[in-house]
C-alpha positions, 0 to 999 in steps of 0.5 A: 533496478535496486535492492532493499537492504538485508534485515540484519543491516538495521531499521535505520538503513531500511528506512533510508532505503524506503525513502530513496526508493520513494524518491527514485520512483518519482524520477524514473519510468520503471523501478524494479525493487529486489529485497535482499532477504529474498535471496536467503530463500534461494541460497544455500543455508550456509552461505557466507556474508560475502557470498550473500552480497555477491548474490545480490549483485548478480541479481541486479546484473541479471535484471539489467542484462535481461533487458539490455540483451533483448536489445543489443544481442542478436537472437532468434527473435529480435527486440528493439528499444521501441518494444522495450520502451512501450512496456516500461515507459511510465510503468511505475513499479515492476517485478522481476523473476529469474528461473533456470533449469536443465534436462527434460522440460527445462524451458517450461520449468525455468518459466515456472521458476521465474513466475514463482520466483522468491525475488518477486514481492508479489504475484505478476498476475494482472500485469499489463506489460511483460518482458520475457527473455529466454537464454539458451544454447543453439540446441534450444528448440522452438517448441520449448520457447513456445511452452515457456511463453504460453505459461507466462501468457496464462498468468498475466493480463489477457490483453497484456503487451508481451515482448518476447526475445531469445538470446543464444549463449553457448556457455549455458550448455544444457541450461535454459534461463528465463527472465520475466519482467512484469510492469503496468500493475493496477494500484491495488495489486501493489498494496496501495488503495485508491480512496474515493474521498479525501482523508480529511473528508472522511474524518469530518464525516466520521466526527459528525456521525459520532456527535449525532449518535452517541451509541458508537461512542458509548460502545467504544468507551465501554471497551476501555472502561469509560462506559458508566461515565459516558452514559451519565453524560449522555443522559444528562445531555438528553435531559437537559435538551428540553430545559435548554428550550425553556420547557418545564419538567419535574423529572429529577436528573441523575445528579438532582433536580434540573433548574429551569431558568425563566425566559430572558424577558421575565428576567429583565422586567420586574415591577418591584424594581421598576422605580429607582426611588425604592432602591436604598443606598448602603450607609457607607455611600450616603 
């Protein structure tokens, strides 16, 4: 579980964080990235800098604790390490949402806040693996846990592997806390697009098509003020096409009459110069 720097920390620090996240993602099974800027959306407007960084640390703590408590803390529904491993092993990027509520419908409200948490970089819809941790005091009802679990079931993939656990914490009092960790997303859901062909193949194909048909080039050039010169060049190429093949034409081009060279055989063979005796030497060589 890692966090992205606040935007006020500068672009250089953000670039370093992106590089570190990319390197770390290749070395771990599951990586949860929490943008620190999202903490501003769930914090008080007058929060101090110290409190903001403390809130970021609390989010990291809650994410890790939500996973470890599923394994280590006895609850109404226990989850072992094998269950957690089945969801998170090789899952790649993951999302985490935390919600808490009190009073009537506290469990389902906490689940709604967790699913729509500002800490999520994108929606958890379509996730193939989900960890749900519900924390509450001993008065937490089974019906409350059922409602919260069903809400998450309706959002993720229909065949998702969902691991559900509960932790009894008397210090929470009337509060119910729901932590949702979603993993196993399709690539396009996280902003990456799989290309059916390589980029180099696409560039070569685009280049060949543009050479065969000058119309797309002319349209693009017209947008930057090069339309007239490009049309002149393409017209010259079309007029020079028959000339290059040795065909005769009397139609003058835009820049004057087109000169047609005779075939190579006629250039090499000339009866007037077939006899070497007819060649005269310059006076300074005699």
